[in-house]
N, C-alpha and C positions, 0 to 999 in steps of 0.2 A: 817639902820641896820636891819629893820624888814623884808626886802625882802629875804635875805639869810636864815633867820630863817624860814620864811614861806615855802621857797623851800625845806628846810630840813624836815619840818613836812610833806610836801606832799610826799617826797621821802620815809620817814618812813612809811607813810600810804600805799603807793603802795607796799612796801616790805612786810608789814603785810598781804596785800591782796594775794601776791604771796605765802607766807608761808601757808595761809589758803587754797589756791587752791592746793598746793603741798600735804598738809595733806589730803585733800579730795580725791585726786587722789590715794594716798597711801592706804587709807581706801577702796576705790573702788577696787583697785588691790587685796587687801587681801581678800575681799569678793568673787571676781571673781575666785581667785585661790582656795579658800575653796570649791566653788561649782564645779569647772571644773578640779580640780586636786585632792585635799585631799579627798573629799567625794567619788570620783570615785575609788581611790586606796583602800579606806576602803571597798568598795563593791566588788572589784575584787581581793582582796588580795590572797585568796586561789588559784584561777585559775591562777593569774599572777605568783605566786610562783612556781606552777607546771611547768611553761614554762621557768624558770630561774634556771639553775643548773650548768652551766659551766662558769668559769671565762674567760674573753676575754684575748688574748695573751699578750697585752701590760700591762694590769692590773696584770696578773700573774707574768710577768717579773719584774714589779716595786716592788711588794710585796716580791717576792723571793730574790730580790737584797738588801733588808734591813738588816742591822746588827742584829745579835741575841740580844735580850733584848730590841729592839726598842719598844716604846709605841706610838700608833697613833690612828687616827679616821677613821671610815668609815661613811661619812656623806650622809644620804639617802641610807642606807644599803639594803633596800628592804628585801628579805628573808634571807640575810646574806650569800649568796653563796661565797663571797670573803673572809669570815672569816677563812676558813680552808686552805687557800693557803700556809701560812707560820706559822707553829706551834711554831716557835722560837720568834715570836713577840706577843705583847698583843694589842688588838684593843678595843676601846670604840666605839661601833656602835650606830647609831641613825637613826630614821626615823620619819617622821611626821605622818605616818599611824600607829596607835596602833595595828591594825591587822597584819601588816607586821612585826612590832617589836616583836610581840608575837611569830612569826615564827623564826625570827633571833635569839632570846634569847636562842634557843636550841643549838646553836653552842658554846659550852663551850671550854675553860675556859674564853672566851671573855664575855664582858658584853654589854647589849643593853638597850638604854633608848629611850623614846619618846621625840623628840625635833624638833624644827623648825630650818631650815638652817639659817634663818635670825637672830636667837637668840639662839646660841649654849650655853649650860650651862657649859662652860669650861673656865678655867683661861687663861689669855693672855700668849703667849710664853711658852706653857707647853708641846707640843707634838713634837715628832721626825718626824712624817709624817701624811699625811691624804690622803684618796682617796674619790673622789666625782664623782660617775659614773652615768651619765644620770639623773641629778637632776636640775642643774642650768637652763636648757632649759625650765623648768616648771614655772620659774618666768616670770610674764607677762609684765614687763616694763624694759627698759634698766637700770634704776637706781636700781631696785631690783636685777637684775642679777649681777651687779657690787657689790652691798651690800652683796650678798650671797658669792661671792668670797672673798671679804674683810673679812668677818666673819671667813672663813676658815683660811685665812692667819694670822688673829689675834691670832689664837690658836697655831701657829707654833713657835718653838724656833728661835730666831734671830741669824744670823751668826755674827762672829766677827773674826778679824785677819785671821788666817788660818783655823778657825773652821767654817765649812759650817752650814747654818741654816737648819731648817726643810723643807721638800719638800712635795708638794701636787701634785697629779695626778687628773686632771679634764677632764671629758668627756662630750660632748654635741652633740646632733644630728646635722648632717650636712645638709645644703641646697642642696649641690652637691651630689645627689644620683641617677644620671641618669642611672646608671648601676644596680640599685636595682629594686625590684618589685614595689617600690613606684614611682620611676621615676622623683622625684623632681630635679630641677636644677636651675641655675641662671635665674632670671627673674620671678620665681614663688614667691608666697607669703611666707614670712618668719614666719608668725604667723598663725597657723592652729589648728583646732580641729581634732584630730586623733582618729579614732574608735578603740575600743577594743571589740571584739565579743566573747561572751561566748556561745558556742554551747549547745543546749539542748541535753540530752542523747537520743539516738535513742529509740523510742517506749515509751518515757515518756509522750508524749502528751504536753510537755512544748514548749514554743517558744524560739528561740534564743534571747539573750539579747545583745544589743549594747550600749556601754558606750563611751562617748567622752571626751578625755583629751586634755588640752591645751598644745601646744608645740611652742617654738620659735626655728626655724631652723637657726643655725649659718652658716654664709657665711665664706668663706676662709679669715683668718686673724682676724676675729671678736673676737674669744675667746682670742687670744693673746692681743688684744687691751683692752678687759675688764679686763684681769688680770693686765695689766700695770696700768689701771685707778684705780684698787682696791688696788694698792700699792705693786704689786708683780713684780718679775723678771722672765721672761720665760727662762727656761733652755733648754728645748726640746719641740718639738711639731710635730704633724703629723696627719695622717688620718687612721682610721681603722674601719671596719664594719659599714660604713655609718655614722661615728662619727668623729668629730675633737677632738683631745686630746692635752693636754699640761701639762708639768711638770714645776712647778714654786716654788719659794721661796720668803719669804718676803724681801723687800728692806732693806738694812742695813745702808744706809747713808741718809743724809738730802734730 
């Protein structure tokens, strides 16, 4: 009788070891993203905002197609450029960068909060829609990318019978960019440090400053797989402006 019990204790011990390793990896990923994503956006917020002023076509189409009175989220809103697309909806915007959130808050009557995509301060099944544009690709592990999508899906209303659930539009940088100035394509690394260069003003005597941000480049079909793993159903998907995009809704059945 003692042998099975001994085996079970050994299995439990190995499981606890695995949990400890997973916890350590998550902590390391959080620190890595803090240094190579969050701190960078804090430093470049003003310059970054100055280059972001026009909504992308699919984002504009998605927001314009929402029923009047819809309430939703813009997760990782940046400077809030998408908040003015449809004045007949109300958006709770959020960004991990306090400096970007301070810029986005100017877009009234919407509201803006500082929040982490992995821990959104919103109730379950509360919103009609969400957009998450160029954010998930900053998560540095597969598990954290899936967790980020799952957190967005958690906030959306569930569908039932003939009533559709809330929908989210998610964008992530594509690996397949061979026709862009970057030239990435299949076979290249999917995990990169991408430079952001802030040019010094002519005659100022200052030096150009270069900052590096972590990106995971999504390959074809990967975003859809992550959404399904996160508990979502992909309704539409495609490619635009060197990004893969997908529209999804939470699963309604077991």
